[in-house]
C-alpha positions in Angstrom: -0.8 19.1 58.2 -1.3 17.1 55.5 2.0 15.6 54.3 3.6 17.4 50.9 2.5 15.7 47.6 5.8 15.6 44.6 5.1 15.5 41.1 6.4 12.4 39.1 7.3 12.8 35.3 6.9 9.8 33.5 8.6 9.3 30.1 7.4 7.1 27.5 9.1 4.5 26.2 10.6 4.8 22.7 11.4 1.7 20.6 14.0 1.6 18.0 12.8 -1.0 15.5 16.2 -3.1 14.1 16.0 -5.6 11.0 13.8 -6.0 8.5 10.9 -4.6 9.8 12.8 -1.3 10.3 12.4 -0.1 6.9 8.8 -2.0 5.4 8.7 -2.4 1.9 5.8 0.0 0.2 2.8 -2.6 -0.3 0.7 -0.1 -2.8 -2.4 -1.3 -1.0 -4.3 1.9 -1.4 -3.5 2.1 -5.2 -4.5 -1.2 -5.3 -7.7 -0.5 -4.1 -8.4 2.4 -6.3 -7.4 0.5 -9.6 -9.8 -2.5 -8.6 -12.2 -0.1 -7.8 -11.8 2.7 -10.4 -9.8 1.4 -13.2 -9.4 -2.7 -14.0 -11.4 -4.6 -12.5 -9.2 -7.8 -12.6 -5.5 -5.9 -13.0 -6.7 -4.3 -9.5 -7.4 -7.8 -8.0 -4.4 -9.6 -9.1 -2.3 -6.1 -8.1 -4.4 -6.5 -4.4 -3.6 -9.5 -3.9 0.5 -8.8 -4.4 -0.4 -6.1 -2.3 -1.1 -8.2 0.6 1.6 -10.9 -0.3 3.9 -7.6 0.5 2.6 -6.9 3.3 2.8 -10.5 4.7 6.2 -10.7 3.6 6.6 -7.6 5.3 5.7 -9.0 8.3 6.9 -12.2 8.7 10.7 -10.8 7.9 11.0 -12.0 4.0 12.4 -9.0 2.6 13.2 -10.0 -0.8 9.9 -11.6 -1.4 8.3 -8.2 0.1 10.2 -6.4 -2.9 9.6 -8.8 -5.3 5.5 -8.7 -4.0 6.2 -5.1 -4.0 7.3 -4.3 -8.1 4.8 -6.4 -9.7 1.8 -5.1 -7.5 3.6 -1.6 -9.0 3.4 -2.6 -12.4 0.0 -4.5 -12.3 -1.4 -0.6 -10.8 0.1 1.2 -13.4 -0.9 -0.9 -16.2 -4.3 -1.0 -14.8 -4.4 2.6 -14.1 -3.3 3.0 -17.9 -5.6 0.9 -19.4 -8.4 3.0 -17.0 -7.3 6.3 -18.5 -7.5 4.8 -22.2 -11.1 3.2 -21.9 -12.1 6.9 -20.2 -10.3 8.4 -23.3 -12.0 6.4 -25.9 -15.5 6.3 -24.3 -14.9 9.8 -24.5 -14.3 10.3 -28.0 -16.9 7.7 -29.4 -19.5 9.8 -27.6 -18.0 12.9 -28.7 -18.3 11.6 -32.3 -21.6 9.3 -32.3 
């Protein structure tokens, strides 16, 4: 008779990250791309650069630089969004008046 085959159960390995990569700083990359394309191109480009710097700092493990770049990217994104909304409102008012 053929030999009986058993079942082998293999559990996946789980790695627990420790150190600076365990909790990376938010890089606001999507927000930067949105503001660059839809709101204010110059500020969006600057925010995108700081988002990329944040991502690189996270990768290297430099948390202080990542936090500083993240705050700058967030601020630039908020300002660009505000300018985009203000420009849209002014355009609507101008078209309605004229």
